[in-house]
C-alpha positions in Angstrom: -15.9 18.4 25.3 -14.9 14.7 25.3 -15.0 13.1 21.8 -14.2 16.6 20.6 -15.1 16.1 17.0 -15.8 19.2 14.8 -17.9 17.5 12.0 -18.5 13.8 11.3 -20.5 12.8 8.2 -21.9 16.3 8.0 -23.1 16.4 11.6 -21.5 19.2 13.7 -20.5 18.7 17.4 -22.0 22.2 17.9 -25.1 21.1 15.9 -26.2 24.1 13.7 -24.8 26.5 16.3 -21.8 27.9 14.3 -24.0 28.6 11.3 -26.7 30.2 13.5 -24.0 32.6 15.0 -22.4 33.3 11.6 -25.8 34.2 10.2 -25.9 37.1 12.6 -22.3 38.2 11.6 -20.1 36.3 14.1 -16.8 34.8 13.1 -16.7 31.2 14.4 -13.7 28.9 14.7 -14.3 25.2 15.7 -11.1 23.8 17.4 -9.7 20.4 16.2 -8.4 18.8 19.4 -7.9 15.2 20.7 -11.1 13.3 21.6 -9.6 11.9 24.9 -6.8 13.6 26.6 -5.9 15.9 29.5 -7.0 19.5 29.4 -3.4 20.6 29.4 -2.6 18.6 26.3 -5.8 19.7 24.5 -5.1 23.3 25.7 -1.7 23.3 24.1 -3.3 22.1 20.8 -5.9 24.9 21.1 -3.2 27.5 21.8 -1.4 26.5 18.6 -4.5 26.9 16.6 -5.4 30.3 18.2 -1.8 31.4 17.3 -2.3 30.2 13.8 -5.6 32.1 13.4 -4.2 35.2 14.8 -1.1 35.1 12.6 -3.3 34.5 9.5 -5.6 37.4 10.3 -3.0 40.0 9.5 -3.6 41.8 12.7 -7.4 41.9 12.6 -7.7 39.3 15.4 -5.8 39.8 18.7 -8.0 37.9 21.2 -10.7 35.2 21.3 -14.0 34.5 23.1 -13.5 30.9 24.0 -16.7 28.9 24.5 -16.2 25.3 25.9 -18.7 22.5 26.5 -18.0 19.9 29.2 -14.2 19.2 29.2 -13.9 22.0 26.7 -14.5 24.4 29.6 -11.5 22.9 31.4 -9.5 23.2 28.3 -10.5 26.8 28.0 -9.5 27.5 31.6 -6.0 26.0 30.9 -5.6 28.4 27.9 -6.8 31.3 29.9 -4.2 30.8 32.6 -1.2 29.9 30.3 -1.9 32.4 27.5 -4.2 35.1 28.8 -3.0 37.4 26.1 -5.1 35.4 23.6 -8.3 35.5 25.6 -11.0 38.1 25.8 -13.6 35.9 27.5 -14.2 32.3 28.6 -17.7 30.8 28.6 -18.2 27.2 29.9 -21.3 25.1 29.6 -22.1 21.9 31.4 -18.5 21.7 32.6 -17.9 19.6 35.7 -15.5 22.0 37.2 -15.4 20.1 40.6 -15.5 16.7 38.9 -18.1 14.1 38.0 -19.1 11.0 39.9 -19.1 9.2 36.5 -15.3 9.5 36.4 -15.0 8.1 39.9 -17.3 5.2 39.1 -15.3 4.3 36.0 -11.9 4.6 37.6 -13.2 2.6 40.6 -14.5 -0.2 38.4 -11.6 -0.3 36.0 -8.5 1.1 37.6 -5.7 1.8 35.0 -3.4 -1.0 36.3 -6.1 -3.7 36.3 -7.0 -6.2 33.6 -10.3 -4.6 33.1 -8.7 -1.2 33.1 -6.2 -2.2 30.3 -9.1 -3.7 28.3 -11.1 -0.6 28.8 -8.2 1.7 27.9 -7.5 -0.2 24.6 -11.1 0.0 23.6 -11.8 3.5 24.6 -8.6 4.9 23.0 -9.5 3.0 19.8 -12.9 4.8 19.8 -11.2 8.1 20.4 -8.7 7.6 17.7 -11.5 6.7 15.3 -13.4 9.9 16.2 -10.2 11.8 15.5 -9.8 10.1 12.1 -13.4 10.6 11.0 -13.5 14.3 12.0 -9.9 15.1 10.7 -9.0 16.2 14.2 -5.4 16.6 15.3 -3.9 13.1 15.1 -2.6 12.8 18.6 -3.3 9.4 20.2 -6.1 9.3 22.6 -5.5 8.9 26.3 -8.8 8.0 28.1 -7.2 7.8 31.6 -5.6 11.3 31.2 -9.1 12.6 30.7 -10.8 10.5 33.4 -8.2 11.2 36.1 -8.9 14.9 35.7 -12.6 14.5 36.5 -12.6 12.1 39.4 -12.7 13.8 42.8 -8.9 13.8 43.4 -8.0 14.9 39.8 -10.5 17.7 39.8 -9.3 19.0 43.1 -5.7 19.0 41.8 -6.6 20.8 38.5 -8.5 23.5 40.5 -5.7 23.9 42.9 -3.4 24.6 39.9 -5.9 26.9 38.1 -8.3 28.4 40.7 -9.1 31.6 38.9 -12.9 31.9 38.1 -14.1 29.3 40.6 -16.7 30.2 43.2 -15.4 30.6 46.7 -18.4 28.7 48.1 -19.6 25.3 47.0 -22.6 26.5 44.9 -21.8 30.2 44.5 -20.7 32.3 41.6 -17.1 33.0 40.6 -15.9 36.5 39.6 -17.4 37.9 36.5 -14.1 39.7 35.5 -10.6 38.8 36.3 -7.1 40.1 35.3 -4.3 37.7 34.5 -0.9 39.2 33.8 -2.5 42.5 33.0 -5.1 40.9 30.7 -8.7 41.5 31.5 -11.0 38.5 30.9 -14.7 38.0 31.4 -16.0 34.8 32.6 -19.4 33.1 32.2 -21.0 29.7 32.6 -24.4 27.9 32.1 -25.6 24.4 32.5 -28.6 22.0 32.6 -30.4 19.8 35.0 -32.5 17.6 32.7 -32.4 13.9 31.6 -35.5 12.9 29.7 -35.8 16.2 27.8 -36.7 15.5 24.1 -38.1 12.1 24.6 -37.1 10.7 21.1 -33.3 10.7 21.1 -30.9 8.1 22.6 -29.2 10.6 24.9 -32.3 10.8 27.1 -32.3 7.3 28.5 -28.5 7.3 28.6 -28.2 10.3 30.8 -31.2 9.1 33.0 -29.1 6.0 33.7 -25.8 7.9 34.3 -27.6 10.3 36.6 -28.0 7.4 39.1 -24.3 7.8 39.9 -25.1 11.1 41.7 -26.0 11.3 45.3 -29.7 11.5 45.9 -30.9 15.0 45.7 -28.0 16.3 43.6 -29.5 17.9 40.5 -27.5 17.1 37.3 -27.6 16.7 33.6 -26.5 13.2 33.6 -22.7 14.0 33.8 -22.4 17.4 35.5 -24.0 18.4 38.8 -25.8 21.8 38.8 -23.2 23.3 41.3 -20.3 21.8 39.5 -21.1 23.8 36.4 -20.6 27.1 38.2 -17.7 29.2 36.9 -17.4 33.1 36.6 -20.8 34.7 36.2 -23.4 32.0 36.3 -26.0 32.9 33.6 -28.1 30.0 34.5 -27.3 26.5 36.0 -30.6 24.5 35.5 -31.8 24.6 31.9 -34.1 21.7 31.1 -31.3 20.2 29.1 -29.2 17.1 29.5 -25.5 17.1 29.0 -25.5 17.2 25.2 -28.7 19.1 24.8 -26.6 22.1 25.8 -24.8 21.9 22.4 -28.0 21.1 20.5 -27.7 17.4 20.2 -28.7 14.8 19.3 -29.5 16.4 15.9 -31.4 19.3 17.6 -33.9 17.0 19.4 -34.1 19.1 22.5 -37.0 20.0 24.7 -39.8 22.1 23.1 -40.5 23.5 26.6 -37.1 25.2 27.2 -35.2 27.9 25.5 -33.5 26.5 22.3 -29.7 26.0 22.7 -29.2 28.1 19.6 -31.0 31.0 21.1 -28.9 30.6 24.3 -25.7 30.8 22.3 -26.9 33.8 20.2 -27.9 35.6 23.4 -24.4 35.0 24.7 -22.8 36.3 21.5 -24.9 39.4 21.8 -23.9 39.7 25.4 -20.2 39.6 24.5 -20.8 42.0 21.7 -22.4 44.6 24.0 -19.4 44.1 26.3 -17.2 45.2 23.6 -15.7 41.8 23.0 
């Protein structure tokens, strides 16, 4: 997702999830991609890493099950369309496939060409570059507006017009569970949340309670992504009592005690993929 660090000061972006999957025999690779950039640029970086992993495997790896959180889902969609030969499945979680009003709000308040936009761009890109440095990510320069312009209403529509595969045909429906791209069969899945004050003790709860105010009244959301916006492929569930980063078990695993633990959700998906022969 945005920020896209792998590990900073011993804290994983996918907090305890890779180790949880590996303890059950899965082989997990965490991508190193730019904190703030377009999904196309991030996707090209991911493709290069997948090619490297494949080459280093000596033929034991041919395709990947790509799992993307938030913008990571858009990045995965780009890879799926451009290099379907590398992809066995794509799973997106809390991905705003049809955009997020947060992006519209920011680009309206601080248009790229405005004084406030320039100041915001300098600050945000500095933060992104620091995240890249601390997590030893790819050292591309961050581009906050390349990211934001993909998630406002117009940018999301343009991305979806270019890469429509997997999207629902109706506003809040499900997409196809299986697709074929250039002769490559790919399975598609998604899940998401609809909570804000979920754990009650971490900083993300009040943050996402505030950002949820950007949504129209009655639109259920996780603080960044609307419930219907997270739909892609086979919708496993769209309304876990999780906020936008509870999905990947943050902050530090402080998630709701009254909902399925995120690590369990990931283990169930890994088992689902295994049973599907992937």
